[in-house]
C-alpha positions as CSV (number, residue, x, y, z in Angstrom):
1,X,0.0,0.0,0.0
2,X,1.6,3.3,-1.1
3,X,1.7,6.5,0.8
4,X,0.7,9.8,-0.8
5,X,3.3,12.5,-0.8
6,X,4.3,13.1,2.9
7,X,5.8,15.9,4.9
8,X,8.9,15.1,6.9
9,X,10.7,12.8,4.4
10,X,14.5,13.0,4.8
11,X,15.4,10.9,1.8
12,X,16.0,13.8,-0.6
13,X,17.9,17.2,-0.4
14,X,20.9,18.5,1.5
15,X,21.8,16.2,4.3
16,X,23.3,19.0,6.5
17,X,20.1,21.1,6.1
18,X,17.8,18.2,6.8
19,X,19.7,17.3,9.9
20,X,20.0,20.9,11.1
21,X,16.3,21.8,10.4
22,X,15.1,18.6,12.1
23,X,17.4,18.8,15.1
24,X,17.0,22.5,15.9
25,X,13.4,22.3,17.0
26,X,14.3,19.1,18.7
27,X,17.1,20.7,20.5
28,X,14.9,23.6,21.7
29,X,12.3,21.1,22.7
30,X,14.8,19.1,24.7
31,X,16.0,22.2,26.4
32,X,12.4,23.0,27.5
33,X,12.0,19.4,28.6
34,X,15.0,19.7,30.8
35,X,13.5,22.9,32.3
36,X,10.9,20.8,34.1
37,X,13.2,19.4,36.8
38,X,15.6,22.3,36.6
39,X,13.0,24.9,37.3
40,X,11.8,22.7,40.2
41,X,15.4,22.8,41.6
42,X,15.7,26.6,41.2
43,X,12.3,27.3,42.8
44,X,12.9,24.9,45.6
45,X,16.4,26.2,46.3
46,X,15.4,29.8,46.4
47,X,11.9,29.6,48.1
48,X,11.8,26.4,50.2
49,X,15.3,25.5,51.5
50,X,18.4,23.3,51.4
51,X,16.6,20.1,52.5
52,X,14.0,20.4,49.9
53,X,16.6,21.0,47.2
54,X,18.5,17.9,48.2
55,X,15.3,15.9,48.1
56,X,14.4,17.0,44.6
57,X,18.0,16.4,43.3
58,X,18.2,13.0,44.9
59,X,15.3,11.7,42.9
60,X,16.6,12.1,39.4
61,X,18.4,8.8,39.1
62,X,15.5,6.9,40.5
63,X,13.0,8.5,38.1
64,X,15.3,7.7,35.2
65,X,15.7,4.1,36.2
66,X,12.0,3.2,35.8
67,X,11.2,5.6,32.9
68,X,14.2,4.8,30.8
69,X,13.4,1.1,30.3
70,X,10.0,1.9,28.7
71,X,11.4,4.8,26.8
72,X,14.0,2.5,25.3
73,X,11.3,0.0,24.5
74,X,9.3,2.7,22.6
75,X,12.4,3.6,20.6
76,X,11.7,0.4,18.6
77,X,8.4,1.9,17.6
78,X,10.1,5.0,16.3
79,X,12.6,3.0,14.2
80,X,9.8,0.8,12.8
81,X,7.6,3.8,11.9
82,X,10.5,5.6,10.2
83,X,11.3,2.5,8.1
84,X,7.7,2.2,6.9
85,X,7.5,6.0,6.4
86,X,10.6,6.1,4.3
87,X,9.4,3.2,2.2
88,X,6.1,5.0,1.8
89,X,4.1,2.1,3.2
90,X,0.9,3.6,4.5
91,X,-0.5,0.4,6.1
92,X,2.8,-0.3,7.8
93,X,2.8,3.2,9.3
94,X,-0.8,2.8,10.5
95,X,-0.1,-0.4,12.3
96,X,3.2,0.8,13.8
97,X,1.6,4.0,15.2
98,X,-1.3,2.2,16.8
99,X,0.9,-0.6,18.2
100,X,3.4,1.9,19.6
101,X,0.6,3.9,21.3
102,X,-0.9,0.7,22.9
103,X,2.6,-0.1,24.2
104,X,2.8,3.4,25.6
105,X,-0.4,3.1,27.7
106,X,0.6,-0.2,29.1
107,X,4.1,1.0,29.9
108,X,2.8,4.2,31.6
109,X,0.5,2.2,33.9
110,X,3.2,-0.2,34.9
111,X,5.7,2.7,35.7
112,X,3.0,4.5,37.8
113,X,2.2,1.5,39.9
114,X,5.8,0.5,40.5
115,X,6.9,4.1,41.2
116,X,4.2,4.9,43.7
117,X,4.4,1.6,45.6
118,X,8.2,1.3,45.8
119,X,9.3,4.9,46.3
120,X,10.2,4.6,50.1
121,X,12.1,1.4,49.5
122,X,14.0,2.8,46.5
123,X,15.0,6.0,48.3
124,X,16.3,4.0,51.3
125,X,18.2,1.8,49.0
126,X,20.0,4.7,47.4
127,X,21.1,6.1,50.8
128,X,19.0,9.3,50.8
129,X,19.9,11.3,53.9
130,X,17.3,10.6,56.7
131,X,17.0,14.4,57.2
132,X,15.6,14.9,53.7
133,X,13.8,11.5,53.4
134,X,10.2,12.8,54.1
135,X,10.5,15.5,51.4
136,X,12.0,13.0,48.9
137,X,9.2,10.5,49.4
138,X,6.5,13.1,49.0
139,X,8.0,14.6,45.9
140,X,8.7,11.3,44.2
141,X,5.3,9.7,45.0
142,X,3.5,12.7,43.5
143,X,5.8,12.7,40.5
144,X,5.2,9.0,39.8
145,X,1.4,9.4,40.2
146,X,1.4,11.7,37.2
147,X,4.2,10.2,35.2
148,X,1.8,8.8,32.5
149,X,1.7,12.3,31.0
150,X,5.5,12.4,30.6
151,X,5.6,8.9,29.0
152,X,2.8,9.6,26.6
153,X,4.3,12.9,25.5
154,X,7.8,11.5,25.0
155,X,6.6,8.4,23.1
156,X,4.2,10.4,20.9
157,X,6.8,12.9,20.0
158,X,9.0,9.9,19.1
159,X,6.4,9.0,16.6
160,X,6.4,12.5,15.2
161,X,10.2,12.5,15.0
162,X,10.0,9.2,13.1
163,X,8.0,10.9,10.4
164,X,10.2,14.1,10.3
165,X,8.1,16.4,12.5
166,X,10.1,18.0,15.2
167,X,8.3,21.4,15.3
168,X,4.9,20.6,16.7
169,X,6.4,18.9,19.8
170,X,8.5,22.0,20.4
171,X,5.4,24.3,20.3
172,X,3.6,22.1,22.8
173,X,6.6,21.8,25.1
174,X,7.1,25.5,25.2
175,X,3.5,25.9,26.3
176,X,3.8,23.3,29.0
177,X,7.2,24.5,30.2
178,X,5.9,28.0,30.6
179,X,2.9,26.6,32.5
180,X,5.2,24.6,34.7
181,X,7.2,27.7,35.7
182,X,4.0,29.7,36.4
183,X,2.5,26.9,38.5
184,X,5.8,26.4,40.4
185,X,5.8,30.0,41.4
186,X,2.1,30.1,42.1
187,X,2.0,26.9,44.2
188,X,5.3,27.6,46.1
189,X,5.7,31.3,46.4
190,X,2.0,32.3,46.6
191,X,0.2,29.3,48.1
192,X,3.1,27.9,50.1
193,X,2.4,24.3,49.1
194,X,6.1,23.5,49.6
195,X,7.8,20.6,47.7
196,X,4.3,19.1,46.9
197,X,3.5,22.2,45.0
198,X,6.6,21.7,42.8
199,X,5.6,18.1,42.1
200,X,2.0,19.0,41.2
201,X,3.1,21.8,38.9
202,X,5.3,19.4,37.0
203,X,2.7,16.6,36.5
204,X,0.0,19.1,35.4
205,X,2.3,20.6,32.8
206,X,3.3,17.1,31.6
207,X,-0.3,16.1,31.0
208,X,-1.0,19.3,29.1
209,X,1.9,18.5,26.7
210,X,0.6,14.9,26.4
211,X,-2.9,16.0,25.5
212,X,-1.7,18.5,22.9
213,X,0.4,15.9,21.3
214,X,-2.3,13.3,21.2
215,X,-4.7,15.9,19.7
216,X,-2.3,16.6,16.9
217,X,-2.0,12.9,16.0
218,X,-5.7,12.5,16.0
219,X,-6.4,15.7,13.9
220,X,-3.7,15.2,11.3
221,X,-4.6,14.0,7.7
222,X,-1.2,12.3,7.3
223,X,-0.6,8.5,7.3
224,X,0.4,8.6,10.9
225,X,-3.0,9.7,12.0
226,X,-4.0,8.2,15.4
227,X,-7.5,6.7,15.7
228,X,-8.3,6.0,19.4
229,X,-10.8,3.3,18.4
230,X,-8.1,1.4,16.5
231,X,-5.4,1.3,19.2
232,X,-4.3,-2.3,19.4
233,X,-1.3,-4.6,19.3
234,X,-0.5,-5.9,15.8
235,X,1.5,-9.0,16.5
236,X,3.9,-8.8,13.7
237,X,4.6,-5.1,14.4
238,X,4.9,-5.7,18.1
239,X,7.5,-8.3,17.5
240,X,9.5,-5.9,15.3
241,X,9.2,-3.1,17.9
242,X,10.3,-5.4,20.7
243,X,13.2,-6.8,18.6
244,X,14.6,-3.3,18.1
245,X,13.4,-1.7,21.3
246,X,14.1,-4.3,23.9
247,X,17.9,-4.1,23.6
248,X,17.6,-0.3,24.0
249,X,15.3,-0.8,26.9
250,X,17.7,-3.1,28.7
251,X,20.6,-0.7,27.9
252,X,18.7,2.3,29.3
253,X,17.6,0.4,32.4
254,X,21.0,-1.1,33.2
255,X,22.8,2.2,32.6
256,X,20.2,4.0,34.7
257,X,20.8,1.3,37.4
258,X,24.5,2.1,37.4
259,X,23.6,5.8,37.8
260,X,21.5,4.8,40.8
261,X,24.6,3.1,42.2
262,X,26.6,6.2,41.5
263,X,23.8,8.3,43.2
264,X,23.9,6.1,46.2
265,X,27.7,6.6,46.5
266,X,27.2,10.4,46.1
267,X,24.4,10.3,48.7
268,X,26.7,8.6,51.2
269,X,28.8,11.8,51.3
270,X,25.8,13.6,52.8
271,X,23.3,16.4,52.0
272,X,25.8,18.8,50.6
273,X,27.0,16.2,48.0
274,X,23.4,15.3,47.1
275,X,22.4,18.9,46.5
276,X,25.6,20.1,44.8
277,X,26.0,17.1,42.4
278,X,22.2,17.2,41.7
279,X,22.5,20.8,40.7
280,X,25.3,20.1,38.2
281,X,23.4,17.1,36.9
282,X,20.7,19.6,35.8
283,X,23.3,21.7,34.1
284,X,24.7,18.7,32.3
285,X,21.2,17.8,31.1
286,X,21.2,21.1,29.2
287,X,24.8,20.8,28.0
288,X,24.2,17.4,26.4
289,X,21.0,18.4,24.7
290,X,22.7,19.2,21.3
291,X,24.4,15.8,21.3
292,X,21.1,14.0,22.1
293,X,19.2,16.0,19.5
294,X,21.7,15.1,16.7
295,X,21.7,11.5,17.8
296,X,17.9,11.4,17.6
297,X,17.9,13.2,14.2
298,X,20.4,10.6,12.9
299,X,18.2,7.7,14.1
300,X,15.3,9.1,12.1
301,X,17.5,10.0,9.1
302,X,19.1,6.6,9.0
303,X,15.8,4.8,9.5
304,X,14.0,6.6,6.7
305,X,16.9,6.3,4.2
306,X,17.4,2.6,4.9
307,X,13.6,2.2,4.3
308,X,14.2,3.9,1.0
309,X,17.3,1.8,0.4
310,X,19.5,4.9,0.0
311,X,22.6,3.4,1.6
312,X,25.2,5.8,0.4
313,X,23.1,8.7,1.7
314,X,23.0,6.9,5.1
315,X,26.8,6.8,5.3
316,X,27.2,10.5,4.3
317,X,24.6,11.5,6.9
318,X,26.4,9.6,9.6
319,X,29.7,11.4,8.9
320,X,28.0,14.9,8.8
321,X,26.0,14.2,12.0
322,X,29.2,13.1,13.8
323,X,30.9,16.4,12.8
324,X,28.0,18.5,13.9
325,X,27.7,16.7,17.3
326,X,31.4,16.9,18.1
327,X,31.9,20.5,17.1
328,X,28.9,21.6,19.2
329,X,29.9,19.7,22.3
330,X,33.4,21.2,22.2
331,X,31.9,24.7,22.1
332,X,29.5,23.9,25.0
333,X,32.4,22.4,27.1
334,X,34.4,25.6,26.8
335,X,31.5,27.6,28.0
336,X,30.9,25.4,31.0
337,X,34.6,25.6,32.1
338,X,34.6,29.4,31.8
339,X,31.3,30.2,33.4
340,X,30.9,27.3,35.8
341,X,30.6,29.3,39.1
342,X,28.0,31.7,37.6
343,X,26.0,28.8,36.3
344,X,25.9,26.9,39.6
345,X,24.9,30.1,41.5
346,X,21.5,30.0,39.6
347,X,20.4,27.2,41.9
348,X,21.6,28.3,45.3
349,X,23.8,30.7,47.1
350,X,25.1,27.9,49.4
351,X,28.8,28.0,48.7
352,X,29.3,24.4,49.8
353,X,26.7,23.2,47.3
354,X,28.3,25.3,44.5
355,X,31.8,23.9,45.3
356,X,30.6,20.3,44.9
357,X,28.8,21.2,41.7
358,X,32.0,22.9,40.3
359,X,34.1,19.9,41.3
360,X,31.8,17.6,39.4
361,X,31.7,19.9,36.4
362,X,35.5,20.1,36.1
363,X,35.8,16.4,36.4
364,X,33.2,15.2,33.9
365,X,33.3,18.0,31.2
366,X,36.7,16.9,29.7
367,X,35.0,13.6,28.7
368,X,32.1,15.2,26.9
369,X,33.7,14.8,23.4
370,X,33.9,11.0,23.9
371,X,30.3,10.9,25.1
372,X,29.2,12.8,22.0
373,X,31.0,10.2,19.8
374,X,29.3,7.4,21.7
375,X,25.8,8.8,21.4
376,X,26.2,9.8,17.7
377,X,27.4,6.4,16.6
378,X,24.7,4.7,18.8
379,X,22.0,6.9,17.1
380,X,23.2,5.7,13.7
381,X,23.2,2.1,14.8
382,X,19.6,2.3,16.2
383,X,18.4,3.8,13.0
384,X,19.9,0.9,11.1
385,X,18.1,-1.5,13.5
386,X,21.2,-2.6,15.3
387,X,20.2,-1.8,18.8
388,X,22.1,-4.7,20.3
389,X,25.4,-3.1,19.4
390,X,25.0,0.1,21.6
391,X,23.3,-2.0,24.2
392,X,26.3,-4.4,24.7
393,X,28.8,-1.5,24.6
394,X,27.0,0.9,26.9
395,X,25.9,-1.8,29.4
396,X,29.4,-3.2,29.7
397,X,31.1,0.3,29.8
398,X,28.5,2.6,31.5
399,X,27.2,0.0,33.9
400,X,29.7,-2.8,34.7
401,X,32.9,-0.9,34.4
402,X,31.4,2.2,36.0
403,X,30.1,0.3,39.0
404,X,33.5,-1.6,39.4
405,X,35.4,1.7,39.2
406,X,33.2,3.5,41.8
407,X,33.1,0.5,44.2
408,X,36.8,0.0,44.1
409,X,37.9,3.7,44.2
410,X,35.4,4.7,46.9
411,X,36.8,2.1,49.3
412,X,40.4,3.0,48.6
413,X,40.2,6.8,48.4
414,X,36.9,7.8,50.0
415,X,36.9,10.9,47.8
416,X,33.9,12.1,45.9
417,X,36.1,13.2,42.9
418,X,36.7,9.5,42.1
419,X,33.0,8.9,42.1
420,X,32.6,11.7,39.5
421,X,35.5,10.2,37.5
422,X,33.4,7.1,36.9
423,X,31.6,9.0,34.1
424,X,34.5,10.2,31.8
425,X,36.5,7.0,32.3
426,X,33.7,4.9,31.0
427,X,32.8,7.3,28.2
428,X,36.4,6.9,26.9
429,X,35.9,3.1,26.8
430,X,32.6,3.2,25.0
431,X,33.8,5.7,22.4
432,X,36.9,3.5,21.6
433,X,34.8,0.4,21.1
434,X,32.1,2.0,19.0
435,X,34.7,3.7,16.8
436,X,36.3,0.4,16.2
437,X,33.0,-1.2,15.3
438,X,32.0,1.6,13.0
439,X,35.3,1.5,11.2
440,X,35.8,-2.3,11.0
441,X,32.3,-3.8,10.6
442,X,30.0,-3.6,7.6
443,X,27.2,-2.4,9.9
444,X,25.0,-0.8,7.2
445,X,24.0,-4.1,5.7
446,X,23.9,-6.4,8.7
447,X,20.2,-6.1,9.3
448,X,19.2,-4.8,5.9
């Protein structure tokens, strides 16, 4: 079944312009997405206090652990949709969209139940300071109660990215981010709801963005139109999605697990370490947005062009995307090193918190170039349907090696700098392995 002419195809025209035009709205959108927790931290740090700031910052790794598995699983849906879209297979796009959305709903319900029920146990497991435990439990439980909105938004925008639309998700995210900021200030500064107000503001804004995205998919006249009455699992499509997405899900979950182990080691150094490291983690989220955006753009680009059997264009796009990613992260790294103290002071005026954040920044930023290489090559691999490759590399390097490094060095040195070094050391390993694979293996034709 053939598609009519579709918007968002990346199989023709200038590769650089296609990647740039696609990734720019995606980058801006990712920045606004990162604003959710960052604004929470800024409002909490300036209006509530140090304990609440530590509580919000300590929950990041826990949230990512549960969400990342299902987000990785849904990535398979994006690749399958982009393949059918690039091949102009209307029926395939229809089935993939509705199967992916069905998977989204099931995933969101599971994460909500697990998150709400296990919050106290998880926070104890990651060594959250008893002084901030009540605030941490309250914030995280409310967050998980409304996490379905976050999951629906991210997976639906993944569908839109798969068909080349990165602008509409940006518009909706700007609306919800501004709403989040307004509600944060209203609930905390005006109504004095405390840390609960921050959590409620976040989940309300998340649901608004989810509703807007679903409405777009329902109203569109394109082949990726969503019909709520036709949401179901198509067995053959579900198998394809799981085959591609499950390795990414395992990778995300295991890597997130390693980050929870890292967070537990950071938490063991006390409230100051929790708050300071958490603040820089928010900064890092912004710093790495260009890399993540280029990586996602390449996944869509490669998926569509493989669907269209334009293999030489795939290889050219991979090289151009790598250059764009690396040059951008070098520029960002320089800015972070120069303006580090000023950036950290946005969150708090507590000099101890700022000092820990600066220490983490100066330790991890030199490794960002290697991280950019890893993410970019992984994005290409996923677009080619080879999700097992980045899974094996990132699980072995970012989880196994990182946990070993931290466990050993923490016992020997009892110095938080060695905990922070766990990131750049393992980024170096993953970049070396992926570069060798990219250079030596005929990856383009392995699954095609």
